[in-house]
mmCIF file as Biopython writes it, N, C-alpha, C and O atoms, coordinates in Angstrom:
data_model
#
loop_
_atom_site.group_PDB
_atom_site.id
_atom_site.type_symbol
_atom_site.label_atom_id
_atom_site.label_alt_id
_atom_site.label_comp_id
_atom_site.label_asym_id
_atom_site.label_entity_id
_atom_site.label_seq_id
_atom_site.pdbx_PDB_ins_code
_atom_site.Cartn_x
_atom_site.Cartn_y
_atom_site.Cartn_z
_atom_site.occupancy
_atom_site.B_iso_or_equiv
_atom_site.auth_seq_id
_atom_site.auth_asym_id
_atom_site.pdbx_PDB_model_num
ATOM 1   N N  . MET A ? 1  ? 114.348 48.025 94.174  1.0 0.0 1  A 1 
ATOM 2   C CA . MET A ? 1  ? 113.350 47.751 93.158  1.0 0.0 1  A 1 
ATOM 3   C C  . MET A ? 1  ? 113.370 46.269 92.807  1.0 0.0 1  A 1 
ATOM 4   O O  . MET A ? 1  ? 114.428 45.674 92.602  1.0 0.0 1  A 1 
ATOM 5   N N  . GLN A ? 2  ? 112.183 45.695 92.742  1.0 0.0 2  A 1 
ATOM 6   C CA . GLN A ? 2  ? 112.091 44.276 92.404  1.0 0.0 2  A 1 
ATOM 7   C C  . GLN A ? 2  ? 112.330 44.059 90.919  1.0 0.0 2  A 1 
ATOM 8   O O  . GLN A ? 2  ? 111.930 44.870 90.083  1.0 0.0 2  A 1 
ATOM 9   N N  . GLN A ? 3  ? 112.980 42.964 90.613  1.0 0.0 3  A 1 
ATOM 10  C CA . GLN A ? 3  ? 113.179 42.604 89.220  1.0 0.0 3  A 1 
ATOM 11  C C  . GLN A ? 3  ? 111.875 42.056 88.672  1.0 0.0 3  A 1 
ATOM 12  O O  . GLN A ? 3  ? 111.148 41.353 89.374  1.0 0.0 3  A 1 
ATOM 13  N N  . GLN A ? 4  ? 111.576 42.372 87.430  1.0 0.0 4  A 1 
ATOM 14  C CA . GLN A ? 4  ? 110.351 41.897 86.807  1.0 0.0 4  A 1 
ATOM 15  C C  . GLN A ? 4  ? 110.685 40.987 85.639  1.0 0.0 4  A 1 
ATOM 16  O O  . GLN A ? 4  ? 111.703 41.152 84.966  1.0 0.0 4  A 1 
ATOM 17  N N  . VAL A ? 5  ? 109.805 40.023 85.415  1.0 0.0 5  A 1 
ATOM 18  C CA . VAL A ? 5  ? 109.942 39.084 84.314  1.0 0.0 5  A 1 
ATOM 19  C C  . VAL A ? 5  ? 108.698 39.200 83.458  1.0 0.0 5  A 1 
ATOM 20  O O  . VAL A ? 5  ? 107.590 39.327 83.979  1.0 0.0 5  A 1 
ATOM 21  N N  . GLN A ? 6  ? 108.872 39.159 82.160  1.0 0.0 6  A 1 
ATOM 22  C CA . GLN A ? 6  ? 107.737 39.249 81.254  1.0 0.0 6  A 1 
ATOM 23  C C  . GLN A ? 6  ? 107.490 37.876 80.639  1.0 0.0 6  A 1 
ATOM 24  O O  . GLN A ? 6  ? 108.430 37.168 80.276  1.0 0.0 6  A 1 
ATOM 25  N N  . PHE A ? 7  ? 106.193 37.504 80.524  1.0 0.0 7  A 1 
ATOM 26  C CA . PHE A ? 7  ? 105.862 36.259 79.851  1.0 0.0 7  A 1 
ATOM 27  C C  . PHE A ? 7  ? 104.489 36.371 79.206  1.0 0.0 7  A 1 
ATOM 28  O O  . PHE A ? 7  ? 103.656 37.179 79.615  1.0 0.0 7  A 1 
ATOM 29  N N  . LYS A ? 8  ? 104.274 35.556 78.204  1.0 0.0 8  A 1 
ATOM 30  C CA . LYS A ? 8  ? 102.999 35.553 77.487  1.0 0.0 8  A 1 
ATOM 31  C C  . LYS A ? 8  ? 102.024 34.648 78.232  1.0 0.0 8  A 1 
ATOM 32  O O  . LYS A ? 8  ? 102.392 33.573 78.703  1.0 0.0 8  A 1 
ATOM 33  N N  . LEU A ? 9  ? 100.780 35.098 78.330  1.0 0.0 9  A 1 
ATOM 34  C CA . LEU A ? 9  ? 99.758  34.346 79.037  1.0 0.0 9  A 1 
ATOM 35  C C  . LEU A ? 9  ? 98.528  34.231 78.149  1.0 0.0 9  A 1 
ATOM 36  O O  . LEU A ? 9  ? 97.960  35.243 77.739  1.0 0.0 9  A 1 
ATOM 37  N N  . ASN A ? 10 ? 98.121  33.025 77.854  1.0 0.0 10 A 1 
ATOM 38  C CA . ASN A ? 10 ? 96.897  32.801 77.085  1.0 0.0 10 A 1 
ATOM 39  C C  . ASN A ? 10 ? 95.750  32.589 78.056  1.0 0.0 10 A 1 
ATOM 40  O O  . ASN A ? 10 ? 95.793  31.694 78.900  1.0 0.0 10 A 1 
ATOM 41  N N  . ILE A ? 11 ? 94.710  33.429 77.928  1.0 0.0 11 A 1 
ATOM 42  C CA . ILE A ? 11 ? 93.554  33.326 78.811  1.0 0.0 11 A 1 
ATOM 43  C C  . ILE A ? 11 ? 92.277  33.367 77.985  1.0 0.0 11 A 1 
ATOM 44  O O  . ILE A ? 11 ? 92.266  33.920 76.885  1.0 0.0 11 A 1 
ATOM 45  N N  . PRO A ? 12 ? 91.202  32.785 78.506  1.0 0.0 12 A 1 
ATOM 46  C CA . PRO A ? 12 ? 89.926  32.820 77.795  1.0 0.0 12 A 1 
ATOM 47  C C  . PRO A ? 12 ? 89.425  34.264 77.645  1.0 0.0 12 A 1 
ATOM 48  O O  . PRO A ? 12 ? 89.759  35.136 78.447  1.0 0.0 12 A 1 
ATOM 49  N N  . THR A ? 13 ? 88.635  34.490 76.622  1.0 0.0 13 A 1 
ATOM 50  C CA . THR A ? 13 ? 88.103  35.816 76.320  1.0 0.0 13 A 1 
ATOM 51  C C  . THR A ? 13 ? 87.323  36.405 77.485  1.0 0.0 13 A 1 
ATOM 52  O O  . THR A ? 13 ? 87.438  37.598 77.766  1.0 0.0 13 A 1 
ATOM 53  N N  . ASP A ? 14 ? 86.531  35.583 78.166  1.0 0.0 14 A 1 
ATOM 54  C CA . ASP A ? 14 ? 85.735  36.111 79.279  1.0 0.0 14 A 1 
ATOM 55  C C  . ASP A ? 14 ? 86.617  36.561 80.441  1.0 0.0 14 A 1 
ATOM 56  O O  . ASP A ? 14 ? 86.287  37.526 81.130  1.0 0.0 14 A 1 
ATOM 57  N N  . VAL A ? 15 ? 87.723  35.877 80.660  1.0 0.0 15 A 1 
ATOM 58  C CA . VAL A ? 15 ? 88.652  36.272 81.719  1.0 0.0 15 A 1 
ATOM 59  C C  . VAL A ? 15 ? 89.325  37.592 81.341  1.0 0.0 15 A 1 
ATOM 60  O O  . VAL A ? 15 ? 89.493  38.471 82.187  1.0 0.0 15 A 1 
ATOM 61  N N  . LYS A ? 16 ? 89.704  37.727 80.094  1.0 0.0 16 A 1 
ATOM 62  C CA . LYS A ? 16 ? 90.320  38.971 79.604  1.0 0.0 16 A 1 
ATOM 63  C C  . LYS A ? 16 ? 89.365  40.137 79.783  1.0 0.0 16 A 1 
ATOM 64  O O  . LYS A ? 16 ? 89.778  41.214 80.214  1.0 0.0 16 A 1 
ATOM 65  N N  . SER A ? 17 ? 88.112  39.941 79.461  1.0 0.0 17 A 1 
ATOM 66  C CA . SER A ? 17 ? 87.106  40.996 79.627  1.0 0.0 17 A 1 
ATOM 67  C C  . SER A ? 17 ? 86.962  41.384 81.091  1.0 0.0 17 A 1 
ATOM 68  O O  . SER A ? 17 ? 86.846  42.564 81.422  1.0 0.0 17 A 1 
ATOM 69  N N  . TRP A ? 18 ? 86.969  40.385 81.965  1.0 0.0 18 A 1 
ATOM 70  C CA . TRP A ? 18 ? 86.854  40.643 83.405  1.0 0.0 18 A 1 
ATOM 71  C C  . TRP A ? 18 ? 88.044  41.463 83.894  1.0 0.0 18 A 1 
ATOM 72  O O  . TRP A ? 18 ? 87.872  42.424 84.644  1.0 0.0 18 A 1 
ATOM 73  N N  . VAL A ? 19 ? 89.243  41.088 83.473  1.0 0.0 19 A 1 
ATOM 74  C CA . VAL A ? 19 ? 90.450  41.816 83.874  1.0 0.0 19 A 1 
ATOM 75  C C  . VAL A ? 19 ? 90.376  43.260 83.379  1.0 0.0 19 A 1 
ATOM 76  O O  . VAL A ? 19 ? 90.712  44.185 84.118  1.0 0.0 19 A 1 
ATOM 77  N N  . GLU A ? 20 ? 89.943  43.456 82.145  1.0 0.0 20 A 1 
ATOM 78  C CA . GLU A ? 20 ? 89.806  44.809 81.596  1.0 0.0 20 A 1 
ATOM 79  C C  . GLU A ? 20 ? 88.856  45.650 82.443  1.0 0.0 20 A 1 
ATOM 80  O O  . GLU A ? 20 ? 89.164  46.794 82.778  1.0 0.0 20 A 1 
ATOM 81  N N  . GLU A ? 21 ? 87.706  45.085 82.788  1.0 0.0 21 A 1 
ATOM 82  C CA . GLU A ? 21 ? 86.706  45.800 83.589  1.0 0.0 21 A 1 
ATOM 83  C C  . GLU A ? 21 ? 87.252  46.155 84.969  1.0 0.0 21 A 1 
ATOM 84  O O  . GLU A ? 21 ? 87.111  47.290 85.424  1.0 0.0 21 A 1 
ATOM 85  N N  . LYS A ? 22 ? 87.875  45.185 85.632  1.0 0.0 22 A 1 
ATOM 86  C CA . LYS A ? 22 ? 88.402  45.414 86.976  1.0 0.0 22 A 1 
ATOM 87  C C  . LYS A ? 22 ? 89.542  46.429 86.960  1.0 0.0 22 A 1 
ATOM 88  O O  . LYS A ? 22 ? 89.630  47.281 87.845  1.0 0.0 22 A 1 
ATOM 89  N N  . ALA A ? 23 ? 90.411  46.341 85.961  1.0 0.0 23 A 1 
ATOM 90  C CA . ALA A ? 23 ? 91.521  47.289 85.852  1.0 0.0 23 A 1 
ATOM 91  C C  . ALA A ? 23 ? 90.995  48.708 85.660  1.0 0.0 23 A 1 
ATOM 92  O O  . ALA A ? 23 ? 91.498  49.645 86.281  1.0 0.0 23 A 1 
ATOM 93  N N  . LEU A ? 24 ? 90.007  48.869 84.821  1.0 0.0 24 A 1 
ATOM 94  C CA . LEU A ? 24 ? 89.410  50.182 84.594  1.0 0.0 24 A 1 
ATOM 95  C C  . LEU A ? 24 ? 88.781  50.721 85.879  1.0 0.0 24 A 1 
ATOM 96  O O  . LEU A ? 24 ? 88.969  51.888 86.225  1.0 0.0 24 A 1 
ATOM 97  N N  . ALA A ? 25 ? 88.044  49.878 86.575  1.0 0.0 25 A 1 
ATOM 98  C CA . ALA A ? 25 ? 87.387  50.284 87.817  1.0 0.0 25 A 1 
ATOM 99  C C  . ALA A ? 25 ? 88.400  50.646 88.904  1.0 0.0 25 A 1 
ATOM 100 O O  . ALA A ? 25 ? 88.140  51.526 89.725  1.0 0.0 25 A 1 
ATOM 101 N N  . ASN A ? 26 ? 89.547  49.974 88.911  1.0 0.0 26 A 1 
ATOM 102 C CA . ASN A ? 26 ? 90.565  50.196 89.940  1.0 0.0 26 A 1 
ATOM 103 C C  . ASN A ? 26 ? 91.664  51.167 89.500  1.0 0.0 26 A 1 
ATOM 104 O O  . ASN A ? 26 ? 92.653  51.366 90.206  1.0 0.0 26 A 1 
ATOM 105 N N  . LEU A ? 27 ? 91.473  51.768 88.320  1.0 0.0 27 A 1 
ATOM 106 C CA . LEU A ? 27 ? 92.416  52.769 87.793  1.0 0.0 27 A 1 
ATOM 107 C C  . LEU A ? 27 ? 93.853  52.255 87.718  1.0 0.0 27 A 1 
ATOM 108 O O  . LEU A ? 27 ? 94.790  52.936 88.132  1.0 0.0 27 A 1 
ATOM 109 N N  . ARG A ? 28 ? 94.009  51.052 87.187  1.0 0.0 28 A 1 
ATOM 110 C CA . ARG A ? 28 ? 95.348  50.509 86.996  1.0 0.0 28 A 1 
ATOM 111 C C  . ARG A ? 28 ? 95.398  49.726 85.697  1.0 0.0 28 A 1 
ATOM 112 O O  . ARG A ? 28 ? 94.368  49.448 85.083  1.0 0.0 28 A 1 
ATOM 113 N N  . SER A ? 29 ? 96.602  49.378 85.289  1.0 0.0 29 A 1 
ATOM 114 C CA . SER A ? 29 ? 96.770  48.619 84.055  1.0 0.0 29 A 1 
ATOM 115 C C  . SER A ? 29 ? 96.258  47.193 84.239  1.0 0.0 29 A 1 
ATOM 116 O O  . SER A ? 29 ? 96.061  46.726 85.361  1.0 0.0 29 A 1 
ATOM 117 N N  . GLN A ? 30 ? 96.052  46.524 83.129  1.0 0.0 30 A 1 
ATOM 118 C CA . GLN A ? 30 ? 95.614  45.130 83.202  1.0 0.0 30 A 1 
ATOM 119 C C  . GLN A ? 30 ? 96.687  44.268 83.851  1.0 0.0 30 A 1 
ATOM 120 O O  . GLN A ? 30 ? 96.373  43.362 84.622  1.0 0.0 30 A 1 
ATOM 121 N N  . GLY A ? 31 ? 97.941  44.542 83.549  1.0 0.0 31 A 1 
ATOM 122 C CA . GLY A ? 31 ? 99.029  43.801 84.179  1.0 0.0 31 A 1 
ATOM 123 C C  . GLY A ? 31 ? 99.050  43.997 85.684  1.0 0.0 31 A 1 
ATOM 124 O O  . GLY A ? 31 ? 99.233  43.043 86.440  1.0 0.0 31 A 1 
ATOM 125 N N  . ALA A ? 32 ? 98.861  45.244 86.121  1.0 0.0 32 A 1 
ATOM 126 C CA . ALA A ? 32 ? 98.830  45.535 87.555  1.0 0.0 32 A 1 
ATOM 127 C C  . ALA A ? 32 ? 97.628  44.870 88.218  1.0 0.0 32 A 1 
ATOM 128 O O  . ALA A ? 32 ? 97.716  44.428 89.363  1.0 0.0 32 A 1 
ATOM 129 N N  . GLU A ? 33 ? 96.521  44.798 87.512  1.0 0.0 33 A 1 
ATOM 130 C CA . GLU A ? 33 ? 95.325  44.140 88.055  1.0 0.0 33 A 1 
ATOM 131 C C  . GLU A ? 33 ? 95.578  42.644 88.250  1.0 0.0 33 A 1 
ATOM 132 O O  . GLU A ? 33 ? 95.193  42.074 89.271  1.0 0.0 33 A 1 
ATOM 133 N N  . ILE A ? 34 ? 96.215  42.022 87.284  1.0 0.0 34 A 1 
ATOM 134 C CA . ILE A ? 34 ? 96.534  40.593 87.389  1.0 0.0 34 A 1 
ATOM 135 C C  . ILE A ? 34 ? 97.492  40.355 88.554  1.0 0.0 34 A 1 
ATOM 136 O O  . ILE A ? 34 ? 97.312  39.409 89.322  1.0 0.0 34 A 1 
ATOM 137 N N  . VAL A ? 35 ? 98.510  41.208 88.689  1.0 0.0 35 A 1 
ATOM 138 C CA . VAL A ? 35 ? 99.463  41.072 89.795  1.0 0.0 35 A 1 
ATOM 139 C C  . VAL A ? 35 ? 98.746  41.227 91.133  1.0 0.0 35 A 1 
ATOM 140 O O  . VAL A ? 35 ? 99.012  40.469 92.065  1.0 0.0 35 A 1 
ATOM 141 N N  . ALA A ? 36 ? 97.845  42.196 91.239  1.0 0.0 36 A 1 
ATOM 142 C CA . ALA A ? 36 ? 97.093  42.401 92.486  1.0 0.0 36 A 1 
ATOM 143 C C  . ALA A ? 36 ? 96.270  41.161 92.831  1.0 0.0 36 A 1 
ATOM 144 O O  . ALA A ? 36 ? 96.232  40.745 93.989  1.0 0.0 36 A 1 
ATOM 145 N N  . CYS A ? 37 ? 95.615  40.575 91.842  1.0 0.0 37 A 1 
ATOM 146 C CA . CYS A ? 37 ? 94.824  39.357 92.075  1.0 0.0 37 A 1 
ATOM 147 C C  . CYS A ? 37 ? 95.715  38.200 92.524  1.0 0.0 37 A 1 
ATOM 148 O O  . CYS A ? 37 ? 95.362  37.456 93.438  1.0 0.0 37 A 1 
ATOM 149 N N  . LEU A ? 38 ? 96.857  38.056 91.885  1.0 0.0 38 A 1 
ATOM 150 C CA . LEU A ? 38 ? 97.778  36.980 92.257  1.0 0.0 38 A 1 
ATOM 151 C C  . LEU A ? 38 ? 98.337  37.191 93.666  1.0 0.0 38 A 1 
ATOM 152 O O  . LEU A ? 38 ? 98.475  36.233 94.426  1.0 0.0 38 A 1 
ATOM 153 N N  . ARG A ? 39 ? 98.656  38.431 94.015  1.0 0.0 39 A 1 
ATOM 154 C CA . ARG A ? 39 ? 99.168  38.707 95.366  1.0 0.0 39 A 1 
ATOM 155 C C  . ARG A ? 39 ? 98.114  38.411 96.426  1.0 0.0 39 A 1 
ATOM 156 O O  . ARG A ? 39 ? 98.438  37.890 97.493  1.0 0.0 39 A 1 
ATOM 157 N N  . GLU A ? 40 ? 96.849  38.742 96.142  1.0 0.0 40 A 1 
ATOM 158 C CA . GLU A ? 40 ? 95.758  38.397 97.067  1.0 0.0 40 A 1 
ATOM 159 C C  . GLU A ? 40 ? 95.695  36.889 97.269  1.0 0.0 40 A 1 
ATOM 160 O O  . GLU A ? 40 ? 95.561  36.409 98.395  1.0 0.0 40 A 1 
ATOM 161 N N  . LYS A ? 41 ? 95.793  36.156 96.180  1.0 0.0 41 A 1 
ATOM 162 C CA . LYS A ? 41 ? 95.743  34.692 96.240  1.0 0.0 41 A 1 
ATOM 163 C C  . LYS A ? 41 ? 96.939  34.152 97.028  1.0 0.0 41 A 1 
ATOM 164 O O  . LYS A ? 41 ? 96.793  33.218 97.817  1.0 0.0 41 A 1 
ATOM 165 N N  . MET A ? 42 ? 98.115  34.737 96.817  1.0 0.0 42 A 1 
ATOM 166 C CA . MET A ? 42 ? 99.310  34.318 97.550  1.0 0.0 42 A 1 
ATOM 167 C C  . MET A ? 42 ? 99.141  34.541 99.052  1.0 0.0 42 A 1 
ATOM 168 O O  . MET A ? 42 ? 99.476  33.668 99.852  1.0 0.0 42 A 1 
ATOM 169 N N  . GLN A ? 43 ? 98.618  35.713 99.436  1.0 0.0 43 A 1 
ATOM 170 C CA . GLN A ? 43 ? 98.414  36.014 100.851 1.0 0.0 43 A 1 
ATOM 171 C C  . GLN A ? 43 ? 97.405  35.062 101.478 1.0 0.0 43 A 1 
ATOM 172 O O  . GLN A ? 43 ? 97.596  34.613 102.608 1.0 0.0 43 A 1 
ATOM 173 N N  . ALA A ? 44 ? 96.339  34.753 100.758 1.0 0.0 44 A 1 
ATOM 174 C CA . ALA A ? 44 ? 95.326  33.830 101.274 1.0 0.0 44 A 1 
ATOM 175 C C  . ALA A ? 44 ? 95.921  32.432 101.458 1.0 0.0 44 A 1 
ATOM 176 O O  . ALA A ? 44 ? 95.649  31.763 102.455 1.0 0.0 44 A 1 
ATOM 177 N N  . ALA A ? 45 ? 96.726  31.999 100.503 1.0 0.0 45 A 1 
ATOM 178 C CA . ALA A ? 45 ? 97.351  30.678 100.602 1.0 0.0 45 A 1 
ATOM 179 C C  . ALA A ? 45 ? 98.324  30.631 101.777 1.0 0.0 45 A 1 
ATOM 180 O O  . ALA A ? 45 ? 98.378  29.640 102.505 1.0 0.0 45 A 1 
ATOM 181 N N  . ASP A ? 46 ? 99.093  31.705 101.958 1.0 0.0 46 A 1 
ATOM 182 C CA . ASP A ? 46 ? 100.044 31.759 103.071 1.0 0.0 46 A 1 
ATOM 183 C C  . ASP A ? 46 ? 99.326  31.776 104.415 1.0 0.0 46 A 1 
ATOM 184 O O  . ASP A ? 46 ? 99.818  31.204 105.388 1.0 0.0 46 A 1 
ATOM 185 N N  . ALA A ? 47 ? 98.172  32.425 104.476 1.0 0.0 47 A 1 
ATOM 186 C CA . ALA A ? 47 ? 97.411  32.505 105.723 1.0 0.0 47 A 1 
ATOM 187 C C  . ALA A ? 47 ? 96.868  31.140 106.138 1.0 0.0 47 A 1 
ATOM 188 O O  . ALA A ? 47 ? 96.671  30.884 107.326 1.0 0.0 47 A 1 
ATOM 189 N N  . HIS A ? 48 ? 96.628  30.271 105.170 1.0 0.0 48 A 1 
ATOM 190 C CA . HIS A ? 48 ? 96.078  28.946 105.467 1.0 0.0 48 A 1 
ATOM 191 C C  . HIS A ? 48 ? 97.148  27.866 105.578 1.0 0.0 48 A 1 
ATOM 192 O O  . HIS A ? 48 ? 96.838  26.701 105.825 1.0 0.0 48 A 1 
ATOM 193 N N  . ARG A ? 49 ? 98.415  28.259 105.395 1.0 0.0 49 A 1 
ATOM 194 C CA . ARG A ? 49 ? 99.506  27.296 105.495 1.0 0.0 49 A 1 
ATOM 195 C C  . ARG A ? 49 ? 99.793  27.020 106.964 1.0 0.0 49 A 1 
ATOM 196 O O  . ARG A ? 49 ? 99.912  27.959 107.752 1.0 0.0 49 A 1 
ATOM 197 N N  . PRO A ? 50 ? 99.906  25.751 107.348 1.0 0.0 50 A 1 
ATOM 198 C CA . PRO A ? 50 ? 100.206 25.429 108.755 1.0 0.0 50 A 1 
ATOM 199 C C  . PRO A ? 50 ? 101.572 25.982 109.162 1.0 0.0 50 A 1 
ATOM 200 O O  . PRO A ? 50 ? 102.532 25.925 108.393 1.0 0.0 50 A 1 
ATOM 201 N N  . GLN A ? 51 ? 101.643 26.512 110.372 1.0 0.0 51 A 1 
ATOM 202 C CA . GLN A ? 51 ? 102.903 27.028 110.910 1.0 0.0 51 A 1 
ATOM 203 C C  . GLN A ? 51 ? 103.743 25.861 111.425 1.0 0.0 51 A 1 
ATOM 204 O O  . GLN A ? 51 ? 103.214 24.919 112.014 1.0 0.0 51 A 1 
ATOM 205 N N  . SER A ? 52 ? 105.054 25.931 111.200 1.0 0.0 52 A 1 
ATOM 206 C CA . SER A ? 52 ? 105.920 24.849 111.691 1.0 0.0 52 A 1 
ATOM 207 C C  . SER A ? 52 ? 106.689 25.252 112.909 1.0 0.0 52 A 1 
ATOM 208 O O  . SER A ? 52 ? 107.461 24.456 113.444 1.0 0.0 52 A 1 
#
């Protein structure tokens, strides 16, 4: 099991509303929705990183 860290995040109201909508549509918590978005971004960044 991965260790988890909790932290406070201040976000604009419109972003919060978007996260709420997406989480509801995807049947997951807002925290899980944010993690999913961040993991997608991480994978995209890794895919564009030059191989050494």
